[in-house]
N, C-alpha and C positions, 0 to 999 in steps of 0.2 A: 096872561094874554098880552098885557102891555109890554112886558119884557121882550116877547117875541117880535112885536111890531117895532120896538125900538132897535133891536138887533137888525131887523130887515131893512129899516130905513138907514141905519148906520152903514150897512154894507152897500146899499144902493148909493149913498152919498160918497162913500170912499171910491166906489167904482167910477162914478162920474168924474171925480177929481183926478183919478189916475188916467182915465181916457183923455181928459183935458190936458194933462201934463204931456201925454204922448203926442197929442196933436200939436201942442206948443213947441215940442222938441223936433217936430217934423219927422216922426217915426212912422207916419202913415205910409210913406213911400217904401220904406224898408219892409214893413209887414206885407204890403201888397206884392212886392217883388218875391218875397219868400213864399207867399201863398201861391203865386203863379208858378214858380219853379216846382213846388211840391205837387201841385195839380198835374203839371206836365209830366213829372216823373211817375206819378201813379198810373197814368194812362199810357206811358211808354214812349212819349214823343221826345222828351228832354233828356 
């Protein structure tokens, strides 16, 4: 049981670190632009 919680918290910490690195590198704008383009392509506007 302890091993599972350790793995869970380790993955959570790693995720938070990678999200922080993406924000630091200003990749939020790139991801948002790709998401908008994908969404518009799915509904047939873009």
